[in-house]
C-alpha positions as CSV (number, residue, x, y, z in Angstrom):
1,M,0.0,0.0,-0.1
2,F,2.9,2.4,0.9
3,G,4.6,2.2,-2.4
4,H,1.3,2.4,-4.5
5,C,0.1,5.4,-2.6
6,A,3.6,7.1,-3.3
7,C,3.4,6.6,-6.7
8,L,0.1,7.8,-7.2
9,L,1.2,11.1,-5.5
10,G,4.0,11.7,-8.1
11,S,7.5,12.7,-7.3
12,A,6.6,16.4,-6.1
13,L,4.8,14.9,-3.1
14,Q,6.5,11.7,-2.5
15,Q,9.1,13.0,0.0
16,E,6.4,14.8,2.3
17,F,4.3,11.6,1.9
18,I,7.3,9.4,3.1
19,R,7.9,11.9,6.0
20,G,4.4,11.6,7.2
21,C,4.5,7.7,6.9
22,R,7.6,7.6,9.1
23,R,5.7,9.5,12.0
24,R,2.9,7.1,11.4
25,P,4.5,3.5,11.7
26,E,0.9,2.0,11.6
27,L,0.6,2.8,7.8
28,A,1.0,-0.7,6.7
29,E,-1.8,-1.8,9.0
30,S,-4.3,1.0,8.4
31,R,-6.0,2.5,5.3
32,Q,-6.8,5.5,7.6
33,A,-3.4,6.2,8.5
34,T,-2.5,6.0,4.6
35,R,-5.2,8.4,4.1
36,Q,-3.9,10.9,6.6
37,C,-0.5,10.8,5.2
38,V,-1.8,11.4,1.7
39,L,-3.6,14.5,3.1
40,A,-0.6,15.6,4.9
41,A,1.6,15.5,1.8
42,L,-1.2,17.6,0.0
43,V,-1.3,20.4,2.8
44,A,2.5,20.3,2.9
45,A,2.7,21.0,-0.8
46,A,0.3,23.6,-0.8
47,F,2.1,25.4,2.2
48,A,5.3,25.0,0.4
49,R,3.8,26.9,-2.7
50,S,2.4,29.5,-0.6
51,P,5.0,31.9,0.8
52,P,4.4,33.5,4.3
53,L,1.9,36.1,4.7
54,P,3.4,39.5,4.6
55,A,3.0,41.6,7.9
56,K,0.8,44.1,6.3
57,Q,-1.5,41.7,4.7
58,R,-4.5,40.8,6.9
59,Y,-5.4,37.5,5.2
60,R,-5.0,35.3,2.3
61,G,-6.3,32.0,1.0
62,W,-5.2,29.9,-2.1
63,G,-5.4,30.4,-5.8
64,W,-5.8,28.0,-8.8
65,N,-2.1,28.1,-9.4
66,P,0.9,28.5,-7.2
67,G,1.7,32.4,-6.6
68,T,-1.5,33.6,-8.0
69,S,-4.2,35.6,-6.3
70,S,-6.8,34.0,-3.7
71,W,-10.2,32.8,-5.0
72,V,-13.1,31.3,-3.1
73,E,-13.2,27.8,-4.4
74,P,-9.5,26.8,-4.3
75,T,-9.3,28.4,-0.7
76,S,-12.5,26.5,0.5
77,V,-11.0,23.0,-1.0
78,A,-7.8,23.8,0.9
79,L,-9.5,24.5,4.2
80,V,-11.5,21.3,3.8
81,V,-8.4,19.3,3.2
82,L,-6.6,21.2,6.1
83,G,-9.6,20.2,8.6
84,L,-9.0,16.5,7.6
85,C,-5.2,16.3,8.2
86,P,-4.3,15.2,12.0
87,K,-2.8,18.0,13.9
88,E,0.6,16.2,14.5
89,L,1.0,16.1,10.7
90,L,0.4,19.6,9.8
91,P,3.1,22.1,9.0
92,A,4.2,24.9,11.1
93,G,1.8,27.8,11.1
94,A,-0.9,25.8,9.8
95,N,-3.4,27.2,12.5
96,E,-2.5,31.0,11.5
97,R,-2.8,30.1,7.8
98,R,-6.0,28.7,8.4
99,Q,-7.3,31.6,10.2
100,S,-6.1,34.0,7.4
101,A,-7.9,31.9,4.8
102,E,-11.2,31.9,6.8
103,A,-10.9,35.6,7.1
104,M,-10.5,35.9,3.4
105,L,-13.6,34.0,2.8
106,Y,-15.7,36.0,5.3
107,D,-14.2,39.3,3.6
108,R,-15.4,37.8,0.1
109,M,-18.9,37.2,1.0
110,C,-21.5,39.1,-1.2
111,P,-23.6,41.6,0.6
112,G,-26.6,39.7,2.1
113,G,-25.0,36.2,2.0
114,G,-23.6,33.7,-0.4
115,W,-20.3,34.0,-2.4
116,N,-19.1,34.2,-6.2
117,C,-15.9,33.2,-7.7
118,G,-14.0,36.4,-6.6
119,D,-14.6,39.8,-5.1
120,P,-17.9,40.7,-3.5
121,L,-17.8,44.2,-5.2
122,V,-16.7,45.3,-8.7
123,Y,-16.1,48.8,-9.4
124,G,-18.6,49.4,-6.2
125,V,-21.4,47.3,-7.6
126,P,-22.3,44.2,-5.4
127,G,-21.4,40.8,-7.3
128,K,-24.1,38.1,-7.4
129,P,-23.4,35.0,-5.5
130,L,-23.3,31.5,-7.1
131,V,-24.4,28.3,-5.9
132,I,-21.2,26.1,-6.2
133,P,-18.8,28.9,-4.6
134,T,-21.3,29.4,-1.9
135,A,-21.8,25.7,-1.1
136,W,-17.7,25.4,-1.1
137,A,-17.3,28.2,1.2
138,L,-20.0,27.0,3.6
139,L,-18.4,23.6,3.8
140,A,-15.1,25.2,4.5
141,L,-16.6,27.3,7.4
142,R,-18.8,24.9,9.0
143,R,-16.8,25.0,12.2
144,Y,-18.7,28.2,12.8
145,P,-22.7,27.1,11.9
146,Q,-23.9,30.0,14.1
147,R,-22.2,32.9,12.6
148,P,-24.5,35.5,11.0
149,E,-22.5,35.2,7.8
150,N,-23.0,31.4,7.7
151,L,-26.8,31.7,8.5
152,A,-27.2,34.5,5.8
153,S,-25.5,32.4,3.1
154,L,-27.5,29.3,4.1
155,D,-30.7,31.4,3.9
156,W,-29.6,32.4,0.4
157,L,-28.5,29.0,-0.9
158,A,-31.8,27.6,0.3
159,G,-33.8,30.3,-1.4
160,K,-31.9,29.8,-4.7
161,L,-32.3,26.2,-5.5
162,P,-35.6,26.2,-6.6
163,D,-34.5,28.2,-9.6
164,E,-31.3,26.0,-10.0
165,A,-31.3,23.4,-12.6
166,G,-27.6,22.1,-12.8
167,P,-27.3,18.8,-11.2
168,G,-23.6,19.4,-10.2
169,S,-24.6,22.4,-8.4
170,L,-27.7,20.9,-6.6
171,A,-25.6,17.7,-5.7
172,L,-22.9,20.1,-4.0
173,A,-25.9,22.2,-2.4
174,Q,-27.3,19.0,-1.0
175,I,-24.0,17.9,0.6
176,C,-23.7,21.4,1.9
177,L,-27.2,21.6,3.4
178,E,-26.8,18.4,5.1
179,A,-23.5,19.2,6.5
180,Y,-25.5,22.0,8.4
181,G,-28.5,19.8,9.3
182,H,-30.8,21.7,7.0
183,K,-33.6,20.1,5.2
184,W,-33.9,20.2,1.3
185,P,-36.3,23.0,-0.1
186,A,-39.5,21.4,-0.9
187,T,-39.8,23.1,-4.2
188,A,-36.2,22.2,-5.6
189,H,-35.2,19.6,-7.7
190,R,-33.3,16.8,-6.5
191,P,-29.9,16.1,-8.6
192,D,-30.9,12.7,-9.8
193,D,-34.3,14.0,-10.9
194,L,-32.6,15.9,-13.7
195,Y,-31.0,13.0,-15.7
196,S,-34.0,12.9,-18.2
197,N,-33.2,16.7,-19.1
198,N,-29.4,16.9,-19.5
199,E,-28.2,13.2,-19.3
200,F,-25.5,14.4,-16.8
201,L,-23.6,10.9,-16.8
202,G,-21.7,12.2,-19.8
203,S,-19.9,14.4,-17.5
204,I,-17.6,12.4,-15.1
205,T,-17.3,15.4,-12.6
206,T,-21.0,15.9,-12.3
207,T,-21.8,12.2,-11.9
208,A,-19.3,12.0,-9.2
209,W,-20.9,14.8,-7.3
210,V,-24.3,13.3,-7.8
211,C,-23.0,10.0,-6.5
212,L,-21.6,11.7,-3.4
213,A,-24.7,13.5,-2.6
214,A,-26.7,10.1,-2.9
215,N,-24.5,8.4,-0.5
216,S,-25.3,9.4,3.1
217,R,-21.7,8.6,4.0
218,R,-19.5,11.7,4.3
219,S,-16.3,10.2,5.5
220,W,-14.4,12.3,2.8
221,L,-15.6,15.5,4.2
222,T,-15.7,14.6,8.0
223,G,-12.7,12.4,8.5
224,E,-14.8,9.6,10.0
225,S,-14.1,6.0,9.0
226,G,-15.7,2.7,9.5
227,E,-19.3,2.4,11.4
228,A,-19.0,5.9,12.5
229,A,-19.1,7.3,9.0
230,R,-22.4,5.1,8.0
């Protein structure tokens, strides 16, 4: 299992993966430990490509590519992965980096709730929130379920869903609402209801999200394994 995972990661991440494995000798006996070491390698690589935060910069997330501007979706995905990684395998400064990225997401929230891909205001004009960035941001910030920003964004998301016809967007929104313990809006489509309209099985990404939404297990999001994730 060790060699297989190292090969899958590629040469750029193998050293970080091996370093994590040496700190977790139970790797050969546990798929969970393997998963944690893979996550640690991904986090370490993200930190290595993200220079220290300048003293005058209040917050920063992650971009689509190393050295580029912060965007809502890659920052949210990075925070989800960071939350899954065991504390003992995190790089130095991980907590400060997490706080900076979370502050960036809250700063980027659109007026009234929800997120779009980038800035909430463009030339002084409020941007329109979108379902996918909103769902990702809420998943990344689910440690703060009672913050007013989260509650406003959940209300926006639930109110938007009856008009949403994209199965991928609906699938991610379903995962998000369930993570917060919210019921699915009665007037909204279910992701699997839309197959007759657009035959989304032709899209690997959309099909994957619909399958994840249809499966009640959320171990990929919560970090739980075995019976605890069922």
